N, C-alpha and C positions, 0 to 999 in steps of 0.2 A: 867602690865609689858610692858616696852617699847621694841619693837621688832626691831632690827637693820638688820634683814635679808631682802634682796631684793629677792622676790620670782619670779620664772620663769613663763612665760605665764600668767601673772596676772596683773590687775590694782591694784596697791599696796594698795591704800586707801579703795578699795572695798572688800579686801580679809579679811576673818576671819577664818583662817585655824584651824582645830582641832589640839590639841596638843596631840600627841600619846606618851604614857608612857610605853607601854609594848605590847608584842605579843607572840603568841605561835601557831605553826602549821598553821591552816587556819584562825586564829582569831587575832585581835589586839584590843586595847582599849585605850580610851583617859583619860585625867585627870579629867573628870567629871563622870567617871565610865561607859561610854557608850561602849559596846562591839560590834564589827562588825565581821561578816563573810566576809572574803576577797574574793570577786568574781572578782577582777581585778588583783590579784597577784601584788598589788601596781601599777607599770607601766608595767605589763605583764613581770615581771622579777623574782619574788620570786617563782621560779618553785618548789623548795623543801620545801616551806613553811617557816614560821618565826622561828628563834631561833633553828634550827635543831641542836641537841647536837653534832652530828658527825662533822658537818661543823664548829661549834664553836671550838671544840677540835682540828681540823686540823689547824685552824688559830693560835690558842694559841701555838701549838707545833712548827709551823713554826716560829712564832715570837720569841720563846725562842731559836731556832737554828740560824736563820738568818732573821732579820726583814725586811731588804731591801738591794738591791744590784743593781748596774748599769745593764742596758739591754745589754751592750757591752761585758759582760762576761758570761760564762756558769753558769747555776744554775740548780740544780737537780729538783726542783719543776717545773720550766719552761719547761725543757726538757721532763719530764715525762708527763706533761699535753699535750704538743704538740704530743707526741707519741700516747697517748690515743685518742686524737681527730682525728688524721690522720687515725688511725686504724678503726674508725667508719664513716669516710667520704666516699662519693661516688666517683666513677671515678678515675681520676689521681690526685686528690687533695692530695698533699704530703708534703707541707711545710706551716708554719704558721708565719706570722708577727703579733706579739701581739700588742694590743693598750690598752687604758684604758676605752674604751666604744664604742658604736655602731657608733656614728657620725664619730669618728676618723677612725674606720674600713672602713666606706664608703669612707672617704677622701683618704685613702691609696689604696683602691680597684680601685678607679678612676685613681689615679696617676700611678698605675701599668699598667692599661689598656692603658693609653696614652703613657707611656714610652715604653711599649712593642710594640705597633703598630706604633708609630710615628704619630698618628692621634690625633685630638683634640675633635671632637664632641662626645657627649654622648646622648643616647636615654633613656628617662625616661617616665613613665606613668603619666597621669594627676591625677588619684586617687592614690596618693602615698605620703609617708613621709619617708625621709631618714636621718633625723637628723638636729640639730640646728646650726652646724658650717657652714663655708662659702660655700664650694662646696656642702655639703650635703643638706643645705636648698635651694640652687640654683637648685638642682636636683628635689626637692620635688614638687609635682604637686598640693598640697592642699593649702587652704587659708593662712596657717601660713607663707607661703613664701612671701605673698604680702607685708607685712610691712618691709621685709628685702631687697626688690628690690631697685635699680638694683643689682643683684648678680654677674653679669659679668661672669656667668658660660656658657660655650658653650654647650647648651643643646637643644635638639629637643624633643617635647612631642608627645605622641601617646595615643590613647584610648585602654585600656585593656578590656577584656571581662567582662560583667556585665549582665548576662542573665535577671535579674529582671528588669533592666532599660537599655535594650540594645540600644546602639547608632545607631544600624543598623536595629532595629525593627524585630529581629529574633524571632522565636517561639520555638526553641529547643536549648539545650546546644551545640549540634553538629553544628547547623547552626551558633551559636555565635562564636564557634572556627574558623570556615571557614571564617566568616566575619572579625574577629579580625586579623587573620593572613594575609588575603588579604590587609587589611588596613595597617598593619605593613610593609608588603613588599612595598607598595606604598610609605610610608614615607621614607623608606630606599633608594629606587630608586630616589625619588625626592630630597633627601638631599645629595646624592652622597655617596655610600658605601665606597669609597676610603677616605672619610673624617671622618668616624665614628669609634671611638676607641672602644666604649663599649656600651652595653645595660644593664641597671640596673633595676631589677624587684623584688619586694617582691613576694616570692613564693606563699604565701597566703597574700593578701593585709590586713594589720592590722588595724591601726587607721581609715582608710578610708572605713571600711565596712566588714571586714572578708569575702573577696571575694575569693571563692574557684575557681581555674582555671578549666574550663570545660574540658572534655575529649580531649586529644590530643593537647591542647594549648601549654603547656610548651615544649612538644616534637617538635612542630612546631617552637617555638622560637629558640630552640637549633639548628634546621636545618637551619633556616635563618642566624643565627650567623655563623654557619660553612660555609655556601655558600658565605657569604660576608666578612669573616675574621674578624668578630666583636667579641670582648671579652664579654662573657655572665657572668654577675655578678648577683648572687642571694643574695638579701638582706634578711638574715634570723636572723636579730637582734632580732626580736620579736618571730619568730616561730621555731627557732632552739632549740635543746636540749629538745626534748620531747613534745613540746606544742601540736603537732598534732599526737603524738604517734610514731614518728620516731626520730632518732638522729637529722636528718636534714629533713625539710619538703619536699625537692625535692625528697627524697627517696620514698615518698608516690606516686610520679608521674613518677618514674623510669627515672629520668633525672639527668645528671651530668653537672653542670656548670663549667666554667673555674675558677671562683673565688666565694667564699662564704664569705660574711661579717657577723660576729656573735658578740654577746655580751650577755647581760641580763641573760638568763638561763644557760649560761656556768658555772656559780657558784652562781646562784640565787641572784646576786647583793650583796653578803655579803662583798665583796671588789671589787671596780670598775675594770672591765676587759672586753676586747673585742679582736677581732682579725680578720685576713684575711687569709682564707684558699686558697692556691695558687696551681694551676696545675703545675706539674713538668716542663712542657715545657715552662711555663712562668718564673718560679723561676730560671731555668737554665740560663736565659739571664743575671742574676746578679751574676753568679758564679765567673766571672772575671771582672765584671763591677760594680761599686759602685751603690747601690740603693740610690736614693736621698730622704732620709727621716728617721725619727726616733723620739722617744718620751722618755723623762726622766724616766717615770714610766711604760714603756711598759713591760708587763709580770711580774708585781710586784710579788715577792715571796709569799706574803700573799694571793694575789688573785689567783695565780696558785695553791697553796696548797689547797685552797678552791675548785678549779676546779677539782683537782685530787680526793679529797674526794667526790665531787658531783657525778662524774662518778662511783665511787665505790658504792655509795648509790643507784644510778639508777640500777646498775647490781644486787646488793644484794637483793633489795626490789622489783624488777620487775616493776619498774615505767612505762616503756613503755607499757607493757601488761596492766597495770592498766588503763592507759590513753586510750588505744584503746578500751578495753572492757567496762569500766564504762562510757567513753565518748559517746559510742554508746548506751548502754543499759539504762543509767540513764539520762545523760544530753540531748543527741539528742532526745531520746524518750520523755522525760519529756517536753522539749521545744516545740516539735511538738504537744503534747497534749494541752499545754497552747495556742498555736496558734489557735487550733480548737475551743477554747472557747472564745477567745478575738478578736473582729473585728479590733482592732487597730494593730494587728500583720499582716503585709503584707507578710513577708517572714521570714522563719527560715533557717539559713545556718551555716555550720561549720564542724569542724573535731576535734576529740580528746577532749581537754579541751579548745577549742577556738570556740566560737559561737557568733552569732548576731541575735537579733530580730529587723527587720526593721519595724519601727512604722509609721503608716499612718493615715490620716484623712478620706480617702475615699478608701476602699479596691479595688473597681472596677477600679477607675482611678489611683490608686497607688500614690495618693497625699501624700507627706511626712508630718509627724506630724509637723515638723518645716521646713522652707525653707532652701535651701543650704546656708551655711555660716551665719546662723541666729545669731543675737545678740540682746541684750536688750529685749524689750517686745516680739519680734518675737520668741525668744528662750524660752519663759516662759513655754510652755507645757513640754518640755524635762527637764527643771529645776525642775518642780514640780514632774515629774516622778522620777528623781534622788533623790530629797529630800525625797520622800515617801519611797524609798528603804532604805536610810540611817536612817530614823526615825524608821524603822522596824528592824534595825540591820544588813542590807546588804550593803556592799560597792561595787558599780557597776563600770563599765568602760563605761560611756555614752559618745558618740560622735555623733554630728549631730542629725539625727533622729533615731539613733540606740542605743539600749540597748545591750551592748556587755558583754560577759561572758567569763572570763579567770581566773578560780580559780587556786590556787597552785595545782601542779600535784599530791600531796600527799593527797588531800582532799578526805575524805571517802565518800562512796555512801550515807550514812545517812546525812552527812552535805550537800551534793549536793541536796538531796531531801528537806532538810530544806530551802535551798536557793530557790529552785523552788517554794515552798509553798509561800515564801515571794514575789517572782516575780509575782505569780498568783494574789496576792492582789494588788501589785503595778500597774499591767496592767489595773486595773479598773480605775485608774487615766487617763491613756492614752485613754481608751475606752470612757471616757466622752467627748473627742474632736471629736469622729467619727461622721460624718454627716450621 
């Protein structure tokens, strides 16, 4: 079959994608009969699993009532979803600008920060990914930005905390917090706080390592933003809506940002949807001033109906409690047991249903299994680890030298244990590279 699809993030002639023909719950299968346990939630977005009947029913019902309508008019599904999200949001986050995805949410979060402050510069971390559109890719600190440069985004980068590979050589998480906040203050002062509109930060760094902020770090970021009048934007596109056992990941750290960018898990990707949660003090600026932006499909009724249904399922089925308890007792415990048996695992880190195994060649020296931004032959060890997982029926979320784990939040404890058994076998491939 001739394929006319141009695939993202891929060399087209070298790609041989699986053709997926069906899915249910935490599994999906291809046209060759191969069945996979989804340990990536696709792109960390299918939080309620595949083909949830209540989600499908909500979309059908909405399509029968009103399939689409302009974002410039009122709509029941849109308004109801906004109400439900705001009621679960932290701090003074009180209004929502809907988008169709995470990158657009970031774009508008930055536009709000710049418009509100009258400043232009943005602060963003090196280990970060914020989306593939213009401003979002320009903010991203990781290598996927390189081929898009120059991005012409007025951005200044800083190092976030990473205790396992501390830029400052610290020995405890508390020392890492102190060093990271001292560094961030210096960056702000050297760049001129009067020029800085906002700071964007993934609450838990996603694609770049599942980096959990050490104690006090996010509170310190909040304090610095308050001190210098900088808008604090939490990028929760990946970790919002239950991924770490809270509606929003910042709630696990008792911090309230000025803006939250969300998408993915808001409705498990059943229909494209994202949004920007905005503090009332910022939103009020536009009560009598036109906000300069909008999107044709913002807050699409089908997407919002799925979002309303999703929140209902979360509440009815105790999804957050499941993520917190099983994430600790099964995933976290099981991954640490694997690490104790496999020398290729340098560190285990995570929360809820979001974990990473950092794979190394030399545990003492913490030498990564593959180099940073590895490609071609240099990336072969991780390619073999990933292939071994898929051959055994497990679909992972592998990035760099990390084997990342992000199953649907509805995954049972038994299915998680099955996945851990497969990972146990797969890690033998990585162990073969340990010196």
